Structure formats: C-alpha cells, structure tokens
C-alpha positions in Angstrom: 103.1 87.0 236.1 104.7 83.9 234.9 107.6 84.3 236.9 104.9 84.3 240.3 102.9 81.3 239.2 106.6 79.5 238.7 107.8 80.8 242.2 104.5 79.5 243.7 104.7 76.1 242.1 108.3 75.6 243.4 107.4 76.9 246.7 104.2 74.2 247.1 106.9 72.0 246.4 109.5 72.6 248.6 107.5 73.6 251.6 106.9 71.5 254.4 103.2 69.7 254.1 102.2 70.6 257.7 100.3 73.2 259.5 102.8 75.9 260.7 104.6 75.5 263.5 107.1 78.0 265.3 109.5 75.9 267.6 112.8 74.9 265.9 113.3 71.4 266.8 109.8 70.9 266.1 110.0 72.2 262.3 113.5 70.4 261.8 112.1 67.2 262.8 109.9 67.4 260.0 112.8 68.2 257.6 114.2 65.3 255.4 117.9 64.1 256.0 118.8 65.9 252.6 117.2 69.4 254.0 119.3 69.3 257.0 122.7 68.1 255.1 121.9 71.6 253.0 121.3 73.7 256.1 124.4 71.8 258.0 126.7 72.7 255.3 125.5 76.5 254.7 125.7 77.5 258.3 129.1 75.6 258.8 128.5 72.6 260.9 131.1 70.2 260.7 131.0 66.4 260.7 127.4 65.9 259.6 127.3 63.8 256.8 126.7 60.1 258.6 124.5 61.4 261.2 120.9 60.0 260.9 117.9 62.6 260.6 117.6 62.6 264.8 120.9 63.6 265.4 121.2 65.7 262.4 118.2 67.6 263.2 119.4 68.3 266.9 122.6 69.5 265.9 121.0 72.0 263.3 118.5 73.1 266.1 121.6 74.1 268.4 123.7 75.8 265.8 121.5 77.6 263.6 120.4 80.3 266.2 124.0 80.0 268.1 125.9 80.9 264.9 125.2 84.6 265.6 128.1 85.5 262.9 126.5 83.5 260.1 123.3 85.0 261.0 124.5 88.7 260.4 126.4 87.7 257.3 123.2 86.1 255.7 121.0 89.0 256.7 123.9 91.6 255.6 123.7 89.7 252.1 120.0 89.7 251.7 119.2 91.8 248.7 116.4 94.6 249.6 113.3 92.4 248.8 114.3 89.5 250.7 115.5 91.5 253.7 111.9 93.6 253.9 110.3 90.3 253.6 112.0 88.5 256.5 111.3 91.4 258.4 107.6 91.0 257.1 107.6 87.3 258.7 109.3 88.0 262.0 107.0 90.7 262.8 104.1 88.2 262.8 103.6 84.3 263.8 102.5 83.3 260.7 102.9 84.9 257.0 100.3 83.9 254.3 101.8 84.7 251.1 101.9 82.8 248.0 102.9 85.4 245.6 106.0 86.2 246.6 109.2 86.0 244.4 111.5 83.7 244.9 114.3 86.0 245.3 112.6 87.3 248.4 112.4 84.1 250.4 115.2 81.4 248.8 118.3 82.7 250.4 116.7 82.8 254.2 115.1 79.9 253.6 117.9 77.7 252.3 119.9 79.0 255.2 117.1 77.7 257.6 116.5 81.2 259.1 113.0 80.9 257.3 110.6 78.2 257.4 107.9 77.6 254.4 104.8 75.6 254.9 101.9 74.5 252.7 98.7 73.7 254.6 94.9 73.6 253.4 96.6 74.5 249.6 97.9 78.2 251.7 101.3 78.6 251.4 103.0 80.4 254.6 106.2 81.6 256.0 107.5 81.3 259.7 110.8 82.2 261.6 111.0 79.9 264.4 110.7 81.4 267.8 114.7 80.8 268.4 115.8 82.9 265.5 113.0 85.7 266.0 114.7 86.2 269.6 118.5 86.3 268.1 116.9 88.8 265.3 115.0 91.1 267.7 118.6 91.1 270.1 120.4 92.2 267.0 117.9 94.8 265.7 117.5 96.4 269.2 121.7 96.6 269.4 121.6 98.7 266.2 122.2 95.8 263.4 119.9 97.8 260.8 122.7 100.8 260.6 125.4 97.9 260.5 123.7 96.4 257.7 123.3 99.6 255.9 127.1 100.6 256.1 127.8 96.9 254.9 125.3 96.9 251.8 126.6 100.6 251.0 130.2 98.7 250.9 128.7 96.1 248.4 127.2 98.9 246.3 130.5 100.8 246.1 132.5 97.6 245.3 129.8 97.0 242.3 130.1 100.5 241.2 134.0 100.7 241.3 134.3 97.3 239.3 131.8 98.3 237.1 133.2 101.5 236.4 137.2 100.4 236.3 137.4 97.0 236.3 139.7 96.8 239.1 140.3 98.8 241.8 143.1 98.3 244.9 141.6 97.5 248.4 143.7 100.5 249.8 142.1 102.7 246.6 138.8 101.7 247.2 139.1 102.7 250.9 140.3 106.1 250.1 137.6 106.5 247.6 134.6 105.2 249.6 135.8 107.2 253.2 136.5 110.5 250.8 132.6 110.5 249.9 130.8 109.2 253.2 130.7 109.8 256.9 130.9 106.1 258.2 134.3 105.2 257.7 135.8 101.8 256.8 139.3 100.1 256.4 140.8 97.4 254.2 140.2 94.6 256.8 136.7 95.7 257.2 136.1 95.5 253.5 137.8 92.3 253.1 135.4 90.6 255.5 132.1 92.4 254.0 132.9 91.6 250.7 134.3 88.0 250.7 131.1 87.2 252.5 129.0 88.7 249.7 131.3 86.5 247.2 130.6 83.4 249.1 127.1 84.1 249.1 126.6 84.7 245.6 128.6 81.5 244.4 125.5 79.8 243.6 124.4 82.7 241.1 126.3 84.9 239.3 128.7 87.0 241.4 129.6 90.4 240.3 133.3 90.5 241.7 136.2 88.6 242.9 138.9 89.5 245.4 142.5 89.4 244.0 145.7 89.6 246.0 145.2 93.5 247.3 142.6 94.2 244.3 138.4 94.0 244.0 138.2 92.9 239.9 135.2 92.5 238.1 133.8 89.0 237.4 133.9 89.5 233.7 137.9 89.3 234.2 137.3 85.9 235.9 137.9 83.0 233.8 137.4 80.2 236.1 140.1 81.1 238.4 142.3 82.2 236.1 142.8 86.4 236.3 145.2 86.9 233.7 142.8 89.3 232.1 142.6 91.5 235.4 146.4 91.4 235.9 146.3 92.9 231.9 143.8 95.4 232.9 145.7 96.5 235.8 148.7 96.9 234.0 146.9 98.9 231.1 145.4 101.1 234.0 149.1 101.8 235.7 149.5 105.3 237.3 146.8 106.9 235.2 144.5 109.1 237.6 141.1 108.1 238.4 137.9 109.4 237.4 135.8 109.8 240.4 132.3 111.4 240.2 130.2 112.7 242.7 128.7 110.0 245.0 125.3 110.0 243.6 126.9 109.6 239.8 129.4 107.1 241.1 126.4 104.8 242.8 124.7 104.7 239.5 127.1 102.3 238.1 126.3 99.7 240.7 123.4 99.2 238.5 125.0 96.7 236.3 122.8 97.8 233.1 123.6 101.5 233.6 125.1 104.0 230.7 125.9 107.2 231.1 123.9 108.8 228.4 126.4 111.4 226.5 125.8 113.4 223.3 127.8 111.1 221.3 125.7 108.3 222.3 122.7 110.0 221.5 123.7 110.9 217.8 125.1 107.4 217.5 121.4 105.9 218.4 119.8 108.2 216.4 121.7 107.4 213.5 121.1 103.6 213.8 117.7 103.9 214.4 117.2 106.4 211.2 119.6 104.2 208.6 120.1 100.6 210.1 117.4 99.3 212.5 114.2 100.4 213.1 113.0 98.6 216.3 113.7 100.8 219.5 114.2 97.9 221.7 117.0 96.2 219.4 118.4 99.8 219.1 119.0 100.0 222.9 120.6 96.4 223.0 123.0 97.5 220.4 123.9 100.8 221.7 124.1 99.2 225.1 126.7 96.5 223.4 128.5 99.2 221.9 129.1 100.8 225.0 130.0 97.6 226.5 132.5 97.2 224.1 133.8 100.4 223.9 134.5 100.4 227.9 136.7 97.3 227.5 138.8 98.3 224.5 137.6 95.9 221.9 138.6 96.3 218.4 136.7 98.7 216.0 135.9 95.9 213.7 133.9 94.4 216.6 131.8 97.1 216.7 131.2 97.0 213.0 130.3 93.1 213.6 127.8 93.9 216.1 126.0 95.8 213.4 126.5 93.8 210.7 125.4 90.2 212.5 121.8 91.6 212.4 121.5 91.8 209.3 122.3 95.7 209.0 124.1 96.9 205.7 125.2 100.6 204.7 123.3 101.6 201.4 126.0 103.8 200.5 129.7 104.8 201.3 128.5 107.9 202.7 126.5 105.9 205.2 129.3 104.2 206.3 131.6 106.8 206.6 129.2 108.9 208.9 128.8 105.5 211.1 132.8 105.3 211.3 132.8 108.8 212.4 130.1 108.4 215.0 131.8 105.1 216.5 135.1 107.2 216.6 133.4 109.9 218.5 131.7 107.2 220.9 135.1 105.3 221.4 136.6 108.8 222.3 134.3 109.8 224.7 133.4 106.3 226.6 134.5 105.8 230.1 137.3 103.3 229.6 138.4 100.9 232.4 142.0 100.8 231.1 142.0 104.7 231.4 140.6 104.4 235.1 137.2 105.7 234.4 138.4 108.5 232.4 137.4 108.8 228.3 140.0 109.1 225.8 138.9 112.8 225.4 139.3 113.3 229.3 142.6 111.8 229.8 144.3 113.4 226.7 143.3 116.9 228.0 144.4 115.9 231.5 147.8 114.7 230.2 148.2 117.3 227.4 148.4 114.3 224.8 146.6 114.5 221.2 143.7 112.1 220.4 144.7 109.7 217.7 143.3 110.7 214.2 139.7 109.6 213.3 139.1 106.8 210.9 137.6 108.0 207.9 137.5 104.9 205.8 134.3 103.1 205.9 134.0 99.6 208.0 135.6 96.8 206.7 134.3 93.2 206.1 134.6 91.1 209.3 135.3 87.6 210.0 132.6 85.9 212.1 133.8 84.9 215.9 133.2 81.6 216.5 130.9 80.5 219.1 133.5 78.8 221.3 136.3 81.1 220.7 137.8 84.1 222.8 135.3 87.1 222.6 137.0 89.9 220.8 135.9 92.5 223.5 138.7 91.2 225.9 136.7 89.8 228.6 138.5 86.2 228.6 135.1 84.6 228.2 134.0 82.2 225.0 132.3 84.7 222.8 128.8 82.4 223.3 129.0 83.5 226.8 129.8 87.1 226.3 129.1 89.7 223.4 127.6 86.6 221.6 124.7 85.9 224.1 
C-alpha cells in the first residue's frame, strides 16, 4: 500500500493539470519545455535543445507517431504489467486509475506515448489518437507475436547470464534455437538485446554486450569488463550445462535458486544451530549460494555467518558446518564451470573432486566497505555482498 500511495503522489505532481485531451498537438501544447526536451531526446530528435515551446511541441508531435521503429522498441521493452496497462488505456478514450503502480506507466509516459492528466482530483491516462492509430496498425500486422518473440529472447539472455555469467552470441543462438520453434540469429539477438540495454540504462540493467558475448552486468565495473574476460578464460572449453527449457527459463528470475539436498541440509543446520529467524536464514543461504556460484574464497562463506553474530559453540559444530559448506560448493552450479556443478564436471571429465576440508572455519579479516568484494564480482563490497 505505501508504494501505491507514493506512486499516486508522484503521478499527481507530474500529470498535466487539465481535463483529458486526445489530440497529440493539443496535449503537447500543455507540456513544459523540459518535458518536451526529455521526450525529444528519448525518441531521437536532433537539434532540439534551443527550440522554444511552440516549435519543440510541433517537432515532437510530428516525430512521435512517425518514428515507428522507436515506438516498437519501446513496446517490446515494456514489462508485462506495463504492456497490459498500455493496452488497457489504448482500448479506451480515457482510463481513470489512481492506484496504478509507477512501473506500469512510467516508461511509456516518459517516452510520450502515454499521457497523464489530473482533473477534479482524479488521475486519468490517455493514449493520444495519433499514437493509438499507429498502435492499432501494429497490432493488426501481428506485432503482439513479434513482441512475445523478442521478450522470450530477453528472458533467455537473462537466464543465460544468471546461470553462466557470460555466453558467446553464437552459443546463445544455438541454445535458443535448440529449444524453440521460432528461430533467431546473431543479428536479431544483437538488435533486440541492445535495445533492452538502452531502455534499462536509467535502472539496473541485467546484462551488457561485450564483443561477441552477452555478459552479466555484475561483471561490468563502469565499462571495465576485466572480470568478464577472466570468467570467459576460466570457462574455456568446458562443456555447457543446458537444462530443459522450463528449467532454464527459471534462471530468468534473478532470485531463483536451485534447491538441492545439500542446500536444504545447510539451511537446516544454520536454522538449528546459528540463526533462528527464518527470513534471515533464507537471506544467508541465498548469499552463500551466490558466493559459491562466483568462486568466492571459502573464508568468505564463513565471514557471511560471523558478520551476523553467529558463533560455533563447539569444534564439532564448526567441523559439521565446514563439511556442509564443502558439499554446497561441490553441488552448486558455477559460472566458471559453464553451469555445471564441480561434482557433475568431475564425473563428465573423469577427474576426482578435491578432498573436502575437515578443519573448522578460520578467523577472517573483516572486509572494508570500499574494498573490492572477495566474491570476485569486481564491485565494491558495500555494493555487492556487503549490502
């Protein structure tokens, strides 16, 4: 409820104080120069910065419905909730709704394809007539199917970087085509994913494009992709783990964790001996899995427990924890193993696993908040595992 209230307040402040209008030129005539410049920049209008309101309003009115490429790119990048909301508004002359969440209207509103009004203390939304005409033409031409295809490509890219950290474009195309009837190619992947990246620049993008690779944004340190290069080198020619389609797409959820017997045993141990709050146990376990996925030093896993004030009452408990952590490490899907667990890769390659550590956890030095995170992400500790 608090998010809805906050969204409503922001919407009341940013909406046009006027009865709802439908003609694009009439609407834009009411927008400030600042608003119009923002829209002009978003839709790619050139040489707009010195234009006065009337000239700028006219330029935007001409370009907004005419630039169908940018319109389609925006519609593709909308989340499912935002897409559904845009369709609701487009199907009506005016939609009154003061409870809609900002995530469902802000992108289309910022691009100018959706307009918001406040009138008699009511909040309402309009898709301008000229925009609506283009939208209906797109729908008649089968745009909804194209959008679903592009959305699926985005979900596959997100799943791939969450599972592997980095994947070549050619391997991504092969993986996608092996699991779907609607095929793709490298050119389409580059075009679609680059638009998603541009669209998410003001938020937290999930992946970046590096030469011929799709890379997790966690490995992008302000444009420095050294950690991505290091991961790609570690992966080398290891075989790729490719789960069935439905299982693979679960990794498109940034919070998805594959629940294994080893994970369940460690969680139960922590709950029984170290931390009695279920929510905190869940948070700690998720962090331990993340650290394992990224080849973090073992002592970093111990530090995760110690920083929450947990202590081992006996040497036996410490040794049990060490064994459980070793089991987790050996059965967690590592990015450096191309998605395989160490146990799976050892079996595939016919190599023995390293002998498990039997000693109890060592004391660790607390990591400074501005120091590089020991998990290897390349980010500062305060922006990564120290959050």
